[in-house]
MARVO-598321 format. One record per residue (C-alpha): x, y, z. Coordinates in Angstrom, 3 decimals. Example, Ala and Ser with C-alpha at 12.3 -4.5 7.8 and 13.67 -1.06 7.14 Angstrom:
<recs>
[rec [12.300,-4.500,7.800]],
[rec [13.670,-1.060,7.140]],
</recs>
This chain:
<recs>
[rec [220.710,175.815,10.768]],
[rec [224.326,174.815,11.270]],
[rec [226.171,175.354,14.558]],
[rec [229.853,175.633,15.190]],
[rec [231.929,175.194,18.295]],
[rec [234.121,178.111,19.354]],
[rec [237.276,176.870,21.137]],
[rec [238.550,180.430,21.421]],
[rec [240.511,181.547,24.499]],
[rec [239.719,184.948,25.967]],
[rec [242.064,187.555,24.580]],
[rec [244.185,189.566,26.982]],
[rec [245.479,193.025,26.133]],
[rec [248.006,195.185,27.959]],
[rec [246.529,198.290,29.500]],
[rec [247.677,200.534,26.666]],
[rec [246.036,201.271,23.334]],
[rec [247.683,199.070,20.721]],
[rec [246.491,197.549,17.435]],
[rec [244.823,194.177,17.905]],
[rec [246.991,191.067,17.774]],
[rec [245.413,187.621,17.739]],
[rec [247.061,184.282,18.315]],
[rec [246.943,181.780,15.518]],
[rec [244.530,179.542,17.433]],
[rec [242.055,182.398,17.631]],
[rec [242.337,182.989,13.894]],
[rec [241.652,179.314,13.291]],
[rec [238.620,179.537,15.516]],
[rec [237.324,182.567,13.651]],
[rec [237.647,180.619,10.394]],
[rec [235.547,177.853,11.893]],
[rec [232.957,180.261,13.267]],
[rec [232.610,182.019,9.944]],
[rec [231.392,178.758,8.491]],
[rec [234.748,177.641,7.124]],
[rec [234.823,180.331,4.473]],
[rec [237.549,180.093,1.881]],
[rec [240.924,181.152,3.265]],
[rec [241.377,183.556,0.371]],
[rec [238.324,185.492,1.490]],
[rec [239.478,185.553,5.090]],
[rec [242.917,186.855,4.194]],
[rec [241.582,189.573,1.923]],
[rec [241.609,192.951,3.704]],
[rec [238.007,193.891,4.386]],
[rec [236.330,197.171,3.691]],
[rec [234.221,198.638,6.473]],
[rec [230.556,198.147,5.572]],
[rec [228.493,201.237,4.927]],
[rec [226.511,201.404,8.160]],
[rec [225.544,205.018,7.574]],
[rec [226.260,208.177,9.514]],
[rec [224.637,207.070,12.775]],
[rec [227.022,204.173,13.416]],
[rec [230.287,205.345,14.976]],
[rec [233.180,202.856,14.905]],
[rec [236.002,203.263,17.406]],
[rec [239.463,201.794,16.901]],
[rec [242.071,201.472,19.697]],
[rec [244.659,203.150,17.447]],
[rec [242.623,206.381,17.464]],
[rec [243.743,209.125,19.883]],
[rec [241.912,208.752,23.164]],
[rec [241.025,212.438,23.155]],
[rec [239.339,212.180,19.772]],
[rec [237.291,209.202,20.975]],
[rec [236.287,211.067,24.134]],
[rec [235.249,214.157,22.206]],
[rec [232.958,212.106,19.977]],
[rec [231.442,210.223,22.914]],
[rec [230.841,213.477,24.796]],
[rec [229.230,215.095,21.753]],
[rec [226.757,212.232,21.365]],
[rec [225.911,212.341,25.064]],
[rec [225.395,216.101,25.035]],
[rec [222.834,215.682,22.271]],
[rec [221.141,212.609,23.733]],
[rec [221.207,213.174,27.499]],
[rec [217.661,214.610,27.688]],
[rec [216.515,213.716,24.156]],
[rec [213.723,211.426,25.361]],
[rec [211.469,211.632,22.319]],
[rec [213.860,212.926,19.677]],
[rec [214.497,211.255,16.301]],
[rec [218.269,210.825,16.661]],
[rec [219.667,207.291,17.030]],
[rec [223.284,206.105,17.476]],
[rec [225.275,202.919,17.724]],
[rec [228.871,203.182,18.950]],
[rec [230.909,200.101,18.056]],
[rec [234.312,199.387,19.620]],
[rec [236.814,197.260,17.764]],
[rec [238.833,194.861,19.967]],
[rec [241.441,196.592,22.074]],
[rec [241.892,198.854,25.087]],
[rec [240.205,202.266,25.451]],
[rec [240.985,204.856,28.105]],
[rec [237.618,206.595,28.019]],
[rec [234.576,207.131,30.177]],
[rec [231.202,206.919,28.469]],
[rec [228.135,208.777,29.653]],
[rec [225.167,207.233,27.918]],
[rec [221.994,209.048,26.874]],
[rec [218.811,208.141,25.043]],
[rec [218.763,205.989,21.886]],
[rec [222.434,205.093,22.143]],
[rec [223.887,201.598,21.966]],
[rec [227.441,200.752,23.022]],
[rec [228.679,197.459,21.647]],
[rec [232.015,195.687,21.545]],
[rec [232.918,193.907,18.326]],
[rec [235.012,191.119,19.838]],
[rec [234.191,187.450,20.083]],
[rec [234.135,187.822,23.869]],
[rec [233.388,190.744,26.200]],
[rec [236.990,190.872,27.396]],
[rec [238.191,191.541,23.853]],
[rec [237.130,195.178,24.322]],
[rec [238.450,196.770,27.525]],
[rec [236.920,200.122,28.443]],
[rec [239.213,201.596,31.090]],
[rec [237.314,204.497,32.578]],
[rec [233.757,203.335,32.934]],
[rec [230.192,203.715,31.759]],
[rec [227.771,206.000,33.562]],
[rec [224.037,206.615,33.402]],
[rec [222.598,209.065,35.917]],
[rec [219.524,211.297,35.928]],
[rec [220.647,214.861,36.618]],
[rec [218.680,215.931,33.522]],
[rec [215.521,214.836,35.398]],
[rec [216.376,215.983,38.906]],
[rec [217.929,212.669,39.934]],
[rec [214.742,210.726,39.108]],
[rec [215.740,207.879,36.778]],
[rec [212.208,206.582,36.164]],
[rec [212.338,208.039,32.631]],
[rec [215.810,206.806,31.682]],
[rec [214.683,204.516,28.823]],
[rec [215.952,203.293,25.426]],
[rec [219.701,202.667,25.613]],
[rec [221.896,199.570,25.848]],
[rec [225.378,198.167,26.349]],
[rec [226.617,194.769,25.205]],
[rec [229.676,192.625,24.600]],
[rec [232.457,194.527,26.311]],
[rec [234.423,194.766,29.540]],
[rec [234.396,197.870,31.704]],
[rec [236.705,198.946,34.516]],
[rec [234.971,201.833,36.345]],
[rec [237.303,204.699,37.203]],
[rec [235.958,204.907,40.761]],
[rec [235.346,201.195,41.179]],
[rec [231.570,201.370,40.600]],
[rec [229.618,201.450,37.356]],
[rec [226.488,203.558,37.790]],
[rec [223.543,202.342,35.702]],
[rec [220.526,204.356,36.897]],
[rec [217.908,203.309,34.348]],
[rec [214.362,202.146,33.963]],
[rec [212.762,199.969,31.259]],
[rec [214.186,199.295,27.781]],
[rec [217.803,199.757,28.922]],
[rec [219.355,196.290,28.811]],
[rec [222.850,195.202,29.701]],
[rec [224.017,192.064,27.916]],
[rec [227.211,190.100,27.625]],
[rec [229.025,192.534,29.878]],
[rec [231.993,192.079,32.221]],
[rec [232.042,194.684,34.991]],
[rec [235.430,194.672,36.729]],
[rec [234.111,196.268,39.897]],
[rec [230.779,197.100,41.521]],
[rec [227.490,198.316,40.083]],
[rec [224.987,200.896,41.372]],
[rec [221.512,200.852,39.783]],
[rec [220.107,204.202,40.938]],
[rec [221.059,207.892,41.065]],
[rec [222.035,208.277,44.710]],
[rec [218.541,207.808,46.124]],
[rec [216.349,209.071,43.282]],
[rec [213.659,206.675,42.084]],
[rec [214.379,204.171,39.327]],
[rec [212.192,201.585,37.615]],
[rec [214.259,199.018,35.762]],
[rec [215.566,196.801,34.608]],
[rec [217.353,193.917,32.878]],
[rec [220.794,192.292,32.929]],
[rec [221.583,189.091,31.033]],
[rec [224.621,186.946,30.224]],
[rec [226.892,189.219,32.267]],
[rec [229.692,188.883,34.810]],
[rec [229.906,191.413,37.642]],
[rec [233.024,190.778,39.712]],
[rec [231.858,192.408,42.909]],
[rec [228.644,193.840,44.376]],
[rec [225.473,195.018,42.665]],
[rec [223.598,197.607,44.726]],
[rec [220.047,198.002,43.401]],
[rec [219.434,201.130,45.476]],
[rec [215.903,202.440,44.936]],
[rec [215.106,200.182,41.983]],
[rec [211.463,199.160,42.231]],
[rec [212.078,195.909,40.382]],
[rec [214.804,194.158,38.397]],
[rec [215.451,190.950,36.439]],
[rec [218.916,189.419,36.364]],
[rec [219.114,186.425,34.014]],
[rec [221.888,183.916,33.367]],
[rec [224.660,185.939,34.912]],
[rec [227.375,185.567,37.525]],
[rec [227.617,188.208,40.232]],
[rec [229.818,188.795,43.252]],
[rec [226.921,189.704,45.523]],
[rec [223.668,191.683,45.621]],
[rec [222.465,194.226,48.148]],
[rec [219.254,196.222,48.549]],
[rec [215.732,195.583,47.393]],
[rec [212.361,197.165,46.959]],
[rec [209.360,195.265,45.594]],
[rec [210.314,192.609,43.033]],
[rec [213.884,191.432,42.451]],
[rec [214.067,188.300,40.298]],
[rec [217.113,186.119,39.556]],
[rec [216.882,183.363,36.948]],
[rec [219.897,181.158,36.221]],
[rec [222.195,183.437,38.256]],
[rec [225.324,182.191,39.995]],
[rec [225.775,183.737,43.466]],
[rec [222.204,185.007,43.526]],
[rec [221.041,186.146,46.964]],
[rec [219.078,183.795,49.188]],
[rec [215.445,183.671,48.110]],
[rec [213.873,181.273,50.586]],
[rec [212.575,183.981,52.917]],
[rec [210.530,185.941,50.339]],
[rec [209.039,188.503,50.796]],
[rec [211.599,189.656,53.383]],
[rec [213.612,190.393,51.352]],
[rec [211.616,190.193,48.078]],
[rec [214.166,188.062,46.213]],
[rec [212.719,185.501,43.803]],
[rec [215.365,182.978,42.785]],
[rec [214.992,180.391,39.999]],
[rec [218.096,178.228,39.773]],
[rec [218.084,177.656,36.007]],
[rec [216.507,179.012,32.846]],
[rec [214.542,176.166,31.287]],
[rec [215.183,177.175,27.658]],
[rec [216.878,180.329,26.489]],
[rec [219.045,181.685,23.700]],
[rec [221.054,184.880,23.891]],
[rec [220.629,187.858,21.602]],
[rec [222.554,187.845,18.280]],
[rec [225.370,190.396,18.126]],
[rec [227.764,191.988,15.647]],
[rec [231.452,190.970,15.653]],
[rec [234.597,191.500,13.608]],
[rec [237.404,189.029,12.871]],
[rec [241.146,189.617,12.674]],
[rec [240.965,190.458,8.982]],
[rec [238.267,193.062,9.522]],
[rec [235.333,191.006,8.260]],
[rec [232.079,191.792,10.029]],
[rec [229.782,188.959,11.052]],
[rec [226.738,188.363,13.222]],
[rec [227.012,185.642,15.834]],
[rec [223.762,183.829,16.651]],
[rec [224.031,181.931,19.960]],
[rec [222.508,178.465,20.163]],
[rec [219.523,177.477,22.272]],
[rec [220.477,176.461,25.820]],
[rec [218.428,174.361,28.199]],
[rec [218.536,174.313,32.006]],
[rec [221.113,177.089,31.807]],
[rec [222.907,178.827,34.652]],
[rec [225.554,181.541,34.516]],
[rec [227.005,183.312,31.490]],
[rec [227.347,181.609,28.124]],
[rec [230.681,183.069,27.074]],
[rec [232.961,181.611,29.746]],
[rec [232.578,178.135,28.284]],
[rec [235.501,176.850,26.251]],
[rec [233.077,175.860,23.508]],
[rec [230.420,178.466,22.736]],
[rec [227.799,177.021,20.441]],
[rec [226.215,179.137,17.755]],
[rec [226.398,180.215,14.154]],
[rec [228.539,182.953,12.664]],
[rec [226.870,184.672,9.705]],
[rec [229.012,186.780,7.344]],
[rec [227.639,190.274,6.962]],
[rec [227.307,189.814,3.199]],
[rec [224.293,187.653,4.022]],
[rec [222.584,190.708,5.542]],
[rec [220.807,193.595,3.918]],
[rec [222.060,196.755,5.644]],
[rec [219.060,199.056,5.811]],
[rec [219.174,202.822,6.333]],
[rec [216.182,204.838,7.466]],
[rec [216.918,207.786,5.167]],
[rec [216.814,205.779,1.967]],
[rec [215.030,202.484,2.581]],
[rec [211.307,201.806,2.392]],
[rec [209.183,198.830,3.298]],
[rec [209.386,197.818,-0.360]],
[rec [213.196,197.810,-0.565]],
[rec [213.519,195.957,2.724]],
[rec [210.900,193.357,1.783]],
[rec [212.614,192.790,-1.541]],
[rec [215.827,191.977,0.312]],
[rec [214.052,189.693,2.798]],
[rec [212.276,187.861,-0.015]],
[rec [215.623,187.262,-1.708]],
[rec [216.839,185.378,1.370]],
[rec [218.823,188.142,3.046]],
[rec [218.921,188.659,6.778]],
[rec [218.275,192.223,7.927]],
[rec [220.495,194.698,9.788]],
[rec [218.573,197.844,10.703]],
[rec [221.009,200.723,11.228]],
[rec [219.966,203.479,13.660]],
[rec [217.041,205.623,12.590]],
[rec [213.256,205.767,12.288]],
[rec [211.850,203.653,9.453]],
[rec [208.491,204.915,8.213]],
[rec [206.567,201.977,6.795]],
[rec [203.413,202.146,4.680]],
[rec [203.110,198.334,4.550]],
[rec [204.380,195.658,6.944]],
[rec [207.859,194.226,6.834]],
[rec [207.375,190.538,5.995]],
[rec [209.811,188.155,7.683]],
[rec [208.927,184.844,6.048]],
[rec [211.924,182.561,5.741]],
[rec [213.050,180.163,8.498]],
[rec [216.117,181.193,10.511]],
[rec [215.995,184.808,9.345]],
[rec [217.842,187.194,11.676]],
[rec [216.631,190.771,12.098]],
[rec [219.110,192.801,14.150]],
[rec [218.542,196.432,15.048]],
[rec [221.364,198.796,15.992]],
[rec [220.994,201.959,18.059]],
[rec [217.349,201.376,19.034]],
[rec [216.266,201.200,15.373]],
[rec [212.602,202.227,15.230]],
[rec [209.760,200.993,13.014]],
[rec [206.855,203.436,12.569]],
[rec [203.753,202.374,10.585]],
[rec [202.227,205.277,8.669]],
[rec [199.077,203.850,7.056]],
[rec [197.385,201.995,9.891]],
[rec [199.360,198.897,8.998]],
[rec [201.161,196.314,11.084]],
[rec [204.839,197.277,11.240]],
[rec [206.152,193.701,11.023]],
[rec [204.652,190.293,10.325]],
[rec [206.757,187.293,11.337]],
[rec [205.880,183.991,9.677]],
[rec [205.131,180.843,11.650]],
[rec [208.551,179.440,10.744]],
[rec [211.474,177.916,12.638]],
[rec [214.295,179.929,14.104]],
[rec [213.407,183.503,13.204]],
[rec [215.161,185.957,15.539]],
[rec [214.119,189.589,16.007]],
[rec [216.234,191.799,18.272]],
[rec [216.992,195.401,19.151]],
[rec [213.896,197.084,17.670]],
[rec [211.485,199.751,18.946]],
[rec [207.969,199.601,17.441]],
[rec [206.384,203.065,17.593]],
[rec [202.670,203.456,16.783]],
[rec [201.621,205.915,14.087]],
[rec [198.719,208.335,14.319]],
[rec [196.464,206.129,12.188]],
[rec [195.411,203.127,14.255]],
[rec [197.178,199.801,13.674]],
[rec [195.492,196.578,14.711]],
[rec [198.923,195.440,15.901]],
[rec [202.507,196.669,15.664]],
[rec [204.134,193.216,15.612]],
[rec [202.444,189.936,14.789]],
[rec [204.269,186.625,15.202]],
[rec [202.536,183.872,13.234]],
[rec [199.533,184.555,11.038]],
[rec [197.178,182.453,13.139]],
[rec [197.232,179.839,15.871]],
[rec [198.374,176.441,14.535]],
[rec [199.673,173.154,15.924]],
[rec [203.132,173.667,14.382]],
[rec [205.927,172.952,16.862]],
[rec [209.066,175.081,17.069]],
[rec [210.380,173.401,20.208]],
[rec [213.787,172.535,18.727]],
[rec [214.294,175.830,16.889]],
[rec [212.090,178.529,18.441]],
[rec [211.294,182.010,17.254]],
[rec [212.996,184.435,19.654]],
[rec [212.419,188.100,20.493]],
[rec [215.238,189.989,22.233]],
[rec [215.082,193.600,23.483]],
[rec [211.840,194.353,21.662]],
[rec [210.097,197.536,22.758]],
[rec [206.711,199.055,21.905]],
[rec [205.452,202.608,22.303]],
[rec [201.992,204.087,21.756]],
[rec [202.228,207.854,22.175]],
[rec [205.035,209.873,23.712]],
[rec [207.000,210.967,20.677]],
[rec [203.784,211.886,18.873]],
[rec [200.165,210.818,18.737]],
[rec [200.056,207.055,18.337]],
[rec [197.236,204.516,18.192]],
[rec [197.386,200.723,18.179]],
[rec [194.669,198.316,19.249]],
[rec [197.304,195.798,20.321]],
[rec [201.068,196.221,20.375]],
[rec [202.113,192.598,19.906]],
[rec [200.211,189.407,19.071]],
[rec [202.003,186.060,19.366]],
[rec [200.253,183.234,17.539]],
[rec [203.211,180.882,17.070]],
[rec [204.114,178.119,19.504]],
[rec [207.350,177.884,21.537]],
[rec [208.265,181.570,21.115]],
[rec [210.859,182.851,23.601]],
[rec [210.611,186.497,24.624]],
[rec [213.673,188.017,26.250]],
[rec [213.117,191.543,27.609]],
[rec [209.976,193.103,26.157]],
[rec [208.700,196.530,27.235]],
[rec [205.197,197.189,25.941]],
[rec [204.272,200.785,26.787]],
[rec [201.290,203.014,26.222]],
[rec [202.805,206.410,26.888]],
[rec [201.889,208.171,30.124]],
[rec [203.880,211.349,29.383]],
[rec [205.254,213.212,26.385]],
[rec [203.330,214.155,23.254]],
[rec [199.983,212.718,22.177]],
[rec [198.953,211.513,25.645]],
[rec [195.368,211.197,26.863]],
[rec [192.612,208.701,27.610]],
[rec [190.985,209.497,24.263]],
[rec [194.211,210.376,22.447]],
[rec [196.652,207.427,22.430]],
[rec [193.953,204.765,22.213]],
[rec [194.603,201.067,22.759]],
[rec [193.087,197.839,23.978]],
[rec [195.672,195.239,25.016]],
[rec [199.452,195.491,25.233]],
[rec [200.248,191.861,24.406]],
[rec [198.108,188.882,23.382]],
[rec [199.639,185.401,23.528]],
[rec [197.672,182.799,21.581]],
[rec [200.546,180.380,21.004]],
[rec [201.285,177.396,23.239]],
[rec [204.523,176.831,25.162]],
[rec [205.528,180.500,24.998]],
[rec [208.205,181.558,27.501]],
[rec [208.924,185.120,28.634]],
[rec [211.961,186.366,30.541]],
[rec [211.279,189.956,31.534]],
[rec [207.827,191.108,30.410]],
[rec [207.030,194.765,31.157]],
[rec [203.527,195.952,30.092]],
[rec [202.059,199.301,31.099]],
[rec [199.058,201.651,30.904]],
[rec [196.791,200.003,28.312]],
[rec [193.026,200.523,28.422]],
[rec [191.976,196.872,28.763]],
[rec [193.933,193.837,29.971]],
[rec [197.613,194.739,29.757]],
[rec [198.409,191.088,29.017]],
[rec [195.929,188.535,27.670]],
[rec [197.235,184.957,27.657]],
[rec [195.177,182.453,25.665]],
[rec [197.824,179.782,24.987]],
[rec [198.587,176.675,27.004]],
[rec [201.806,175.997,28.940]],
[rec [202.904,179.608,29.106]],
[rec [205.785,180.476,31.426]],
[rec [206.718,183.967,32.618]],
[rec [209.802,184.751,34.681]],
[rec [209.425,188.350,35.933]],
[rec [206.459,190.555,35.118]],
[rec [206.112,194.295,35.787]],
[rec [203.026,196.312,35.013]],
[rec [201.259,199.543,35.842]],
[rec [197.568,200.223,35.331]],
[rec [196.727,203.244,33.157]],
[rec [197.440,206.485,35.005]],
[rec [194.872,208.557,33.144]],
[rec [191.577,206.833,34.001]],
[rec [189.246,209.879,34.203]],
[rec [186.740,208.199,36.544]],
[rec [185.711,204.714,37.630]],
[rec [182.770,204.601,35.205]],
[rec [185.219,204.984,32.309]],
[rec [187.083,201.849,33.318]],
[rec [184.720,198.982,34.054]],
[rec [184.872,195.353,32.966]],
[rec [181.161,194.713,33.102]],
[rec [180.323,195.259,36.752]],
[rec [183.932,194.741,37.872]],
[rec [186.220,197.666,38.689]],
[rec [188.917,197.941,36.026]],
[rec [190.711,195.349,33.928]],
[rec [193.268,193.031,35.474]],
[rec [196.813,193.654,34.341]],
[rec [197.429,189.960,33.660]],
[rec [194.563,187.839,32.343]],
[rec [194.839,184.104,31.738]],
[rec [191.865,182.886,29.712]],
[rec [189.372,180.622,31.440]],
[rec [190.006,177.685,29.090]],
[rec [193.736,177.521,29.944]],
[rec [194.698,174.557,32.140]],
[rec [198.485,174.979,32.461]],
[rec [200.282,178.252,33.126]],
[rec [203.197,179.359,35.326]],
[rec [204.285,182.863,36.327]],
[rec [207.007,183.701,38.865]],
[rec [208.087,187.074,40.255]],
[rec [205.297,189.522,39.381]],
[rec [204.650,193.129,40.342]],
[rec [201.506,195.096,39.419]],
[rec [201.153,198.751,40.465]],
[rec [198.566,201.513,40.258]],
[rec [198.742,205.307,40.249]],
[rec [195.547,207.012,39.105]],
[rec [196.738,210.604,38.634]],
[rec [195.508,211.924,41.970]],
[rec [192.121,210.213,41.570]],
[rec [192.071,208.178,44.766]],
[rec [188.540,206.905,44.122]],
[rec [189.538,204.681,41.170]],
[rec [189.932,200.989,41.967]],
[rec [191.278,197.923,40.186]],
[rec [189.494,194.831,41.462]],
[rec [192.347,192.394,40.879]],
[rec [195.915,192.654,39.587]],
[rec [195.683,189.167,38.059]],
[rec [192.758,187.084,36.844]],
[rec [193.300,183.397,36.141]],
[rec [191.442,180.094,36.247]],
[rec [191.936,177.878,39.279]],
[rec [193.396,174.412,38.866]],
[rec [196.388,172.186,39.612]],
[rec [198.177,173.315,36.445]],
[rec [197.863,177.051,37.179]],
[rec [200.832,178.288,39.212]],
[rec [201.544,181.820,40.399]],
[rec [204.429,182.485,42.752]],
[rec [205.842,185.597,44.455]],
[rec [203.257,188.166,43.362]],
[rec [203.138,191.768,44.589]],
[rec [200.695,194.644,44.127]],
[rec [201.470,198.254,45.064]],
[rec [199.472,201.471,45.273]],
[rec [202.015,204.138,44.346]],
[rec [201.595,207.009,46.744]],
[rec [198.201,205.687,47.804]],
[rec [196.648,207.077,44.604]],
[rec [193.947,204.507,43.962]],
[rec [193.463,200.918,45.025]],
[rec [194.187,197.372,43.880]],
[rec [191.615,195.420,45.846]],
[rec [192.991,191.881,45.339]],
[rec [196.246,190.375,44.111]],
[rec [194.886,187.297,42.249]],
[rec [191.173,186.841,41.666]],
[rec [189.652,187.430,45.115]],
[rec [192.844,186.574,47.030]],
[rec [195.274,188.934,48.732]],
[rec [194.936,192.118,50.744]],
[rec [194.137,195.399,49.068]],
[rec [196.909,197.844,48.223]],
[rec [195.540,201.328,48.827]],
[rec [197.628,203.383,51.218]],
[rec [200.816,205.284,50.408]],
[rec [203.133,202.771,48.722]],
[rec [201.121,199.987,50.393]],
[rec [202.438,196.631,49.260]],
[rec [200.285,193.509,49.163]],
[rec [202.018,190.206,48.543]],
[rec [200.803,186.712,47.778]],
[rec [202.975,183.645,48.224]],
[rec [202.098,180.271,46.670]],
</recs>
């Protein structure tokens, strides 16, 4: 893989909607980033790629009223459309927009500039939960990335729960993460700059990674900051429950779609960073690779099949999944090193024949991002498998990465999957994974949406930033590999255990949420929260939130268990350590 340096200054626009103008130095930089393509190609006016009907492209020359009408129409359809089939990506070309965006389900907002400040949204972005009575615990599956927002009232409200990431964002004001006191269960921010205060409100937990913030206020159970400049003081955990890790040991940011001054679309793939702190895009030289869009196969759910997509992948194409639900009768096979798979608008892969939805080869540098894996009615052994089997192959210098990857078993319809994701490769980096067996919606029941584990990690040296795993029948997470590292973990036991006898691990009550295999000698996990709520069955107990071997190389830090509403009990936090959580919202914490 080749990397290029981006000596591109941030672009400044007047606060009026005008066509984009770029200085000559920026054009030179875009030539370099595009891999030094021939100048004739760069100067040729580009046609807009056919992204299909579910990708909406905004231009600053468009009337603001027309833009607002389209944004409002999408929101009206998607506000309460929790399990609907509609998917949208709204892409903003560089410039200034005087619009306010209310964001519903399965909607992605993305700026197309080289930097967040290339797209200025003057008016704000808002997510609230009036559709659900002010309770934001079901505000899932939406995202914003690569733009700058100036909230009209000074505060951007982002009342969300899981699978609603913010990335590469510049908030010119404050942020509020709840709906004025209603519950919320997020969340994830990465590579973002927030000028002033973030108020987490009622958020139960949150991960902020590699960002710069003005300040942070409020807390609940598990607030984790990794590589964050101006993070709150964390030395007095658990009062308040702030877990602070100064730097991310190894991380790469999610690939994203951009456009150059001539209208050519490209995908920028950020380089791997080590010991990273703060945002990546304020550096004068941003390392990464710019891939022209003609190297991608642009897939559309209405017309493409597993066969057509695999043919393109086998020919050496990267893959851009436009918004929609892709019904797959055989797995997508991602085989070639450095392949990029980028989903837009919460693109969804649905296996229809009991197959795996995607197999990723044990090869360097493959990047999968922005995809929801949704189980079909016929049971799949796994929805995503990374690496065919455990090997000794090292990917330390060019790891496989997973960004904003979500899994769902039940909810939209009946779904069954023994495991959602199996990671066999070494040195994989996971960056915001929500692995969810549905607890509400369609096809829900102890004997209906059947599973075993959420995630199995067999590979060595696997790192996770933001791992959310919920409601599976057996261990939520089973970690068999050596040298695993997890920064932020959130999990809930299955709600729908009918009785204790239905949920026994031998003679032990229940299955731990997080299980590290007995043969493992080195493992580290920081900032963990495990909760239970047994659907009004207060007699059900989980013996331990976490099970792990004991040894000098096994490290757990800042771990919390909670009985939500006192409905059931978590007897221990780790193995036989820690007080039981059993009373109404009783919190048990274990410090190293």
